[in-house]
C-alpha positions as CSV (number, residue, x, y, z in Angstrom):
1,M,17.8,12.3,32.3
2,N,19.4,15.2,34.4
3,R,17.3,16.3,37.2
4,R,17.2,20.0,38.2
5,K,19.7,21.2,40.8
6,V,18.2,24.0,43.3
7,L,20.1,26.3,45.9
8,F,17.9,27.6,48.4
9,I,19.4,31.0,49.4
10,D,19.2,32.8,52.4
11,R,19.1,36.6,52.1
12,D,20.0,38.8,55.2
13,G,23.9,38.0,56.1
14,T,24.2,35.8,52.7
15,L,22.9,37.9,49.8
16,I,23.2,41.3,51.4
17,V,25.0,42.5,54.6
18,E,22.8,42.2,57.8
19,P,23.0,45.5,59.9
20,P,23.4,45.4,63.7
21,D,19.6,45.8,64.2
22,E,19.0,42.7,62.0
23,Q,16.4,44.4,59.9
24,I,16.4,46.1,56.3
25,D,13.9,48.3,56.4
26,G,15.5,51.2,54.5
27,F,17.8,52.0,51.1
28,E,20.7,52.9,53.4
29,K,20.9,49.8,54.8
30,L,21.2,47.9,51.8
31,A,24.9,46.5,50.9
32,L,25.3,43.3,49.0
33,V,27.6,40.6,50.6
34,D,31.5,40.5,48.6
35,D,31.4,38.7,45.5
36,V,27.8,37.3,45.6
37,I,27.1,38.5,42.1
38,P,30.2,36.9,40.5
39,A,29.4,33.9,42.4
40,L,25.6,33.7,41.6
41,R,26.4,34.1,37.7
42,R,28.4,31.1,38.0
43,C,25.7,29.1,39.7
44,A,23.0,30.2,37.3
45,D,25.4,29.4,34.4
46,A,26.1,26.0,35.8
47,G,22.4,25.1,35.8
48,Y,21.1,25.8,39.5
49,E,17.6,27.0,40.1
50,L,17.8,30.0,42.6
51,V,15.2,30.0,45.3
52,M,15.4,32.9,48.2
53,I,14.1,31.8,51.4
54,T,14.1,34.1,54.5
55,N,12.8,34.6,57.8
56,Q,11.7,38.2,58.2
57,D,10.8,38.6,61.8
58,G,7.3,40.3,62.3
59,L,7.0,41.5,58.5
60,G,3.9,43.7,58.0
61,T,3.6,44.5,61.7
62,E,4.1,48.0,62.9
63,S,7.6,47.3,64.2
64,F,8.6,46.2,60.3
65,P,6.2,47.6,58.0
66,R,5.9,45.8,54.6
67,D,6.4,49.1,52.6
68,A,9.8,49.5,54.4
69,F,10.8,45.9,53.5
70,E,9.7,45.8,49.8
71,G,11.8,49.1,48.4
72,P,15.1,47.4,49.6
73,Q,13.9,44.2,48.6
74,N,12.6,45.4,45.1
75,L,16.1,47.1,44.6
76,L,18.1,44.1,45.3
77,L,16.0,41.9,42.7
78,Q,16.4,44.4,40.0
79,I,20.4,44.8,40.8
80,L,20.7,41.0,40.6
81,A,18.5,40.7,37.5
82,S,20.7,43.4,35.7
83,Q,23.4,40.8,36.1
84,G,21.3,37.9,34.9
85,I,20.6,36.4,38.1
86,R,16.8,35.4,38.7
87,F,14.9,33.5,41.5
88,R,12.5,31.0,40.5
89,E,11.0,31.5,43.9
90,I,11.2,33.9,46.8
91,L,9.9,32.4,50.0
92,I,9.5,34.4,53.0
93,D,8.2,33.8,56.9
94,D,6.8,36.7,58.1
95,S,6.5,34.9,61.7
96,F,8.3,35.9,65.1
97,S,10.3,33.0,66.5
98,H,8.2,32.7,69.5
99,Q,5.0,31.7,67.4
100,Q,6.8,28.6,66.4
101,R,5.6,28.1,62.9
102,D,6.6,25.1,60.5
103,T,7.2,27.9,57.8
104,R,10.1,29.6,59.7
105,K,13.3,28.1,59.0
106,P,14.8,25.5,60.0
107,G,11.2,24.5,59.8
108,V,10.1,23.1,56.1
109,G,6.8,24.4,55.7
110,L,7.6,27.0,53.0
111,V,9.2,24.1,50.8
112,R,6.6,21.3,51.1
113,H,6.0,21.6,47.3
114,Y,10.0,20.7,46.9
115,L,9.7,17.9,49.1
116,A,6.9,16.3,47.1
117,D,8.5,16.7,43.9
118,D,11.0,14.2,42.8
119,S,12.2,16.3,39.7
120,W,15.1,17.8,41.3
121,S,18.1,16.2,43.0
122,R,18.7,16.3,46.8
123,L,22.3,15.2,46.1
124,D,23.2,17.9,43.7
125,S,21.3,20.7,45.5
126,A,22.2,22.7,48.5
127,V,21.3,25.5,51.2
128,I,23.5,28.7,51.6
129,G,23.1,30.6,54.6
130,D,25.1,32.1,57.3
131,R,23.5,30.8,60.5
132,D,22.5,27.6,62.5
133,S,19.1,27.7,61.1
134,D,20.5,27.5,57.7
135,A,22.3,24.3,58.6
136,A,19.3,22.8,60.5
137,F,17.3,23.7,57.5
138,A,19.4,22.1,55.1
139,A,19.3,18.6,57.2
140,N,15.8,19.0,57.5
141,I,15.4,18.7,53.5
142,G,18.1,16.3,52.8
143,V,20.6,18.8,51.5
144,R,23.8,19.8,51.8
145,C,24.7,23.1,53.5
146,F,27.4,25.8,52.2
147,R,28.1,28.6,55.5
148,L,29.2,31.8,54.7
149,G,31.5,33.2,57.1
150,A,35.1,33.8,57.8
151,A,35.7,30.3,56.8
152,M,33.8,30.4,53.4
153,S,33.3,33.2,51.0
154,W,30.9,33.3,47.9
155,S,33.9,32.4,45.7
156,D,34.7,29.3,47.8
157,I,30.9,28.1,47.6
158,A,30.9,28.8,43.6
159,H,34.2,26.9,43.5
160,A,32.8,23.8,45.3
161,L,29.4,23.9,43.3
162,C,30.8,24.7,39.8
163,D,34.4,23.4,39.7
164,A,33.2,19.7,40.8
165,P,36.5,20.4,43.0
166,R,39.0,17.4,42.9
167,V,40.2,17.7,46.8
168,A,41.7,15.6,49.4
169,H,42.8,15.1,53.0
170,V,45.0,12.8,54.1
171,R,46.3,12.1,57.7
172,R,49.1,10.0,58.1
173,A,50.0,9.2,61.7
174,T,52.9,6.9,62.7
175,N,55.6,6.4,65.9
176,E,57.9,8.7,63.6
177,T,55.7,11.4,62.1
178,T,52.2,13.0,61.9
179,I,51.2,14.6,58.9
180,D,48.4,16.2,57.4
181,A,48.4,16.6,53.7
182,N,45.8,18.8,51.6
183,I,45.3,19.1,48.0
184,D,43.0,21.0,45.9
185,L,43.8,20.2,42.1
186,D,41.4,22.7,40.9
187,R,43.0,26.0,42.8
188,T,45.9,27.7,43.1
189,A,46.9,29.2,46.5
190,V,50.1,30.1,48.5
191,A,51.3,26.8,49.6
192,E,51.2,26.5,53.5
193,I,53.9,24.0,54.4
194,S,55.6,23.1,57.7
195,T,57.8,20.0,58.0
196,G,60.7,21.3,60.2
197,I,63.0,21.1,57.4
198,G,63.6,24.5,55.8
199,F,64.7,23.9,52.6
200,F,62.5,20.8,52.1
201,D,59.5,23.1,52.6
202,H,61.0,25.5,49.8
203,M,60.9,22.3,47.7
204,L,57.3,21.3,48.6
205,E,56.2,24.8,47.8
206,Q,57.4,24.4,44.3
207,L,55.6,21.5,43.9
208,G,52.1,23.1,44.5
209,K,53.4,26.4,42.8
210,H,54.5,25.0,39.8
211,G,52.3,22.1,39.7
212,G,49.3,24.5,39.8
213,F,47.5,23.0,42.4
214,S,46.7,24.0,46.1
215,L,49.2,22.1,48.6
216,G,49.4,22.1,52.2
217,V,51.4,19.9,54.1
218,M,51.9,19.9,58.1
219,C,54.3,17.6,59.6
220,R,55.4,16.8,63.1
221,G,58.3,14.4,63.2
222,D,61.4,12.8,64.4
223,T,64.2,15.3,62.8
224,H,66.2,14.7,66.1
225,V,66.8,11.3,64.8
226,D,67.4,12.2,61.1
227,E,65.5,13.8,58.2
228,H,64.6,10.3,56.4
229,H,61.2,9.4,58.0
230,V,60.4,13.1,57.8
231,V,60.8,13.4,53.6
232,E,59.5,10.0,53.2
233,D,56.2,10.2,54.9
234,C,55.5,13.6,53.5
235,A,56.1,11.9,49.8
236,L,53.6,9.1,50.8
237,A,51.1,11.4,52.3
238,I,51.0,13.8,49.2
239,G,51.0,10.9,46.8
240,E,48.0,9.3,48.3
241,A,46.2,12.8,48.5
242,L,46.8,13.3,45.0
243,R,45.7,9.8,43.9
244,R,42.5,10.5,46.3
245,A,41.9,13.7,44.4
246,L,42.4,12.4,41.1
247,G,39.5,10.0,41.7
248,D,38.8,7.6,38.9
249,K,41.4,9.9,36.4
250,R,38.2,10.2,34.1
251,G,39.0,13.5,31.9
252,I,42.5,13.9,32.6
253,G,45.2,14.3,30.3
254,R,47.3,11.4,32.1
255,Y,50.5,12.3,30.0
256,G,50.4,15.9,29.8
257,C,51.1,17.3,26.4
258,D,51.5,15.3,23.6
259,V,54.7,14.5,21.7
260,E,54.0,11.9,18.9
261,S,55.9,8.7,18.8
262,E,55.3,6.0,16.6
263,S,56.7,3.4,19.4
264,V,54.8,4.4,22.6
265,G,52.1,6.6,21.3
266,R,51.4,9.8,23.4
267,T,54.3,10.4,25.9
268,F,55.4,13.5,27.9
269,E,58.6,15.1,28.8
270,I,59.2,18.5,31.0
271,V,62.5,19.8,30.3
272,L,63.5,22.5,32.9
273,P,66.7,24.4,32.7
274,M,68.0,26.3,35.9
275,D,71.4,28.3,35.1
276,E,73.7,25.3,34.7
277,T,71.3,22.9,35.5
278,L,69.1,20.6,33.3
279,A,66.3,18.3,34.6
280,R,63.9,15.8,32.7
281,A,60.8,14.7,34.1
282,A,58.2,12.3,32.2
283,I,55.1,10.9,34.0
284,D,52.5,8.8,33.4
285,L,49.4,8.4,35.6
286,S,48.9,4.8,35.0
287,G,48.0,3.5,38.3
288,R,51.4,1.6,38.0
289,A,54.5,2.6,40.1
290,Y,57.7,2.5,38.8
291,F,60.5,5.3,39.4
292,V,64.0,5.8,37.5
293,F,66.2,8.3,38.6
294,D,69.4,9.5,36.4
295,G,71.9,11.7,38.3
296,S,74.2,12.3,41.1
297,F,74.6,15.5,43.4
298,P,78.0,17.2,43.9
299,R,77.5,17.3,47.8
300,D,75.9,15.7,50.3
301,R,73.3,18.3,51.8
302,V,71.2,21.2,50.9
303,G,70.7,23.1,53.8
304,E,68.9,20.7,56.1
305,L,68.1,18.2,53.5
306,P,70.4,15.5,52.5
307,T,70.3,15.3,48.5
308,E,70.4,11.3,48.8
309,L,66.6,11.7,50.0
310,V,65.6,13.8,46.8
311,P,65.3,10.4,44.4
312,H,63.9,8.6,47.9
313,F,61.1,11.3,48.1
314,F,60.0,10.7,44.4
315,R,60.1,7.2,44.7
316,S,58.0,7.2,47.5
317,L,55.6,9.8,45.8
318,S,55.4,7.2,42.7
319,E,54.6,4.4,44.8
320,S,51.6,6.1,46.8
321,L,50.4,8.3,43.7
322,G,50.7,4.8,41.6
323,A,52.5,6.7,38.9
324,N,55.4,6.0,36.2
325,L,58.0,8.7,36.9
326,H,61.3,9.2,34.8
327,L,63.4,11.9,36.6
328,A,66.9,12.9,35.3
329,V,69.4,15.6,36.2
330,R,72.7,17.0,35.5
331,G,74.5,20.1,36.8
332,E,77.0,21.4,39.1
333,N,75.1,23.3,41.7
334,A,73.3,20.9,44.1
335,H,70.8,23.5,45.2
336,H,69.9,24.1,41.4
337,M,69.5,20.4,40.8
338,V,67.5,19.7,43.7
339,E,65.4,22.6,42.9
340,A,65.1,21.7,39.2
341,C,64.0,17.9,40.1
342,F,61.1,19.5,42.1
343,K,60.1,21.9,39.7
344,S,60.1,19.5,36.3
345,V,58.2,16.7,38.2
346,A,55.4,19.5,39.2
347,R,55.4,20.8,35.8
348,A,55.0,17.1,34.8
349,L,52.3,16.7,37.0
350,R,50.6,19.9,35.9
351,Q,50.0,18.8,32.3
352,A,49.1,15.1,33.7
353,I,46.5,16.0,36.2
354,R,44.7,18.8,33.7
355,R,41.2,18.2,32.5
356,E,40.8,17.4,28.9
357,G,37.1,16.0,28.7
358,T,35.2,13.3,30.4
359,D,36.5,10.2,29.0
360,L,38.9,7.9,30.6
361,P,42.4,7.8,29.0
362,T,42.9,4.2,28.6
363,T,41.9,1.2,26.6
364,K,41.8,-1.0,29.8
365,G,38.5,0.6,31.5
366,V,40.5,1.5,34.5
367,L,43.5,3.5,35.3
């Protein structure tokens, strides 16, 4: 039986913009934080229960009359309810910080009934806020915290909570290179690539763009020696990040699009034209590394990238990812041929990593 998922959500600075005087005591001060409504809708639709928990310094005193608070508060609740967003509970502490009450975040006095209740999952629940006190409150009740701010938006929070994102970061450090590779298989973004080899950067951008996933690669390497170590180690880091992000591979397409064949069952092939060039890529995320390349390039380099390193990149990628990859290319223009290779493999990956359900796509029980 699945246990309840609860989001404990701060108010000022999280749901609504906090004014300079840190007190929302008039309608003119009420403004929603960007993207809060679609994010909360996603969370509610995903089965999260919403609990508002907020510190309101001196609420009910002469400096902060309750009537001044309730007008904007009720309007906020009406706006959210009109969009299908309702709170299971609204928990308000009205003390000042110097009073040191345990009901004031990060104290847990307002949620003791949750701490005594085993019907909700600490692992699947979270605190959402904008201050250190929210993070400390999350630690005190044993759940994770998402802190709204410059590094995290409501859209980011909803993505993390509702998409079960397949993400990974790999740092590979040797005497020859230091590489940070970041992958998010369920989000597209402009690739952030810096390897010191301009044309190689462009090819890795194609891998993320046409693969339909977010890719970041930052590399410091010994390009003063040659390009080999950078290209090889980037492939190994990207492959490892892909492998980690895929996890146990449950629910993936594995092969991508279906092409029926009596001899091998489901197979997959991407055919990608680029002017006079034609590239073909077929991939199986089987856990068994194997690479086959068919093609030859009409010149030794494209920009600063030796063309002999193109099949080597994909061989290294296959090995660290644990993929069976077949790649073939023919053409007359080396630039077109290399780019078509990266795009066709990216399109093959796009189909293979897509989510189809929850089953593991193998009879072996493991991939």
